[in-house]
C-alpha positions, -999 to 999 in steps of 0.1 A, spaced: 822 557 157 809 579 129 794 563 99 793 578 64 758 579 50 751 563 16 755 588 -13 718 584 -22 709 597 13 734 626 9 718 635 -24 684 635 -9 696 657 19 708 682 -7 673 687 -20 664 718 -2 635 742 1 654 769 -17 663 767 -54 695 787 -47 708 759 -24 697 732 -48 717 746 -76 748 747 -54 746 715 -34 731 690 -59 757 696 -86 785 695 -60 775 661 -48 773 648 -84 806 663 -95 829 663 -64 815 644 -34 831 611 -44 866 627 -45 863 640 -9 883 624 19 862 606 44 868 634 69 855 659 44 825 637 37 817 638 74 820 676 73 797 678 43 772 655 61 772 680 90 767 709 65 736 694 50 720 692 84 721 730 88 689 750 83 683 766 49 684 802 61 718 797 76 732 779 45 718 806 23 734 833 43 768 815 43 767 806 6 756 841 -5 782 857 17 757 875 39 771 859 71 803 840 80 798 805 93 809 804 129 821 767 126 856 767 110 851 732 94 818 741 79 831 775 68 860 758 50 835 734 33 813 763 22 844 780 7 855 748 -10 821 742 -25 819 778 -38 853 773 -54 841 742 -72 807 752 -86 804 765 -121 782 795 -125 
């Protein structure tokens, strides 16, 4: 059975090696993570295990994520962030 990680661990996983990802992921966790369904939290947990170059390409629109669940989460996050 899958287990949700503690929010503190999720926040730590959002600290990336690229500032561009930090300014997307960290505020999202602070502002929206708690309101996600458990299923969406599992998808987000998977998303933060992806390597930085892939995340960067997906969030910047340079490439489309091949995984439909992760792609939907990327689009959801992009719709929630304040620029």
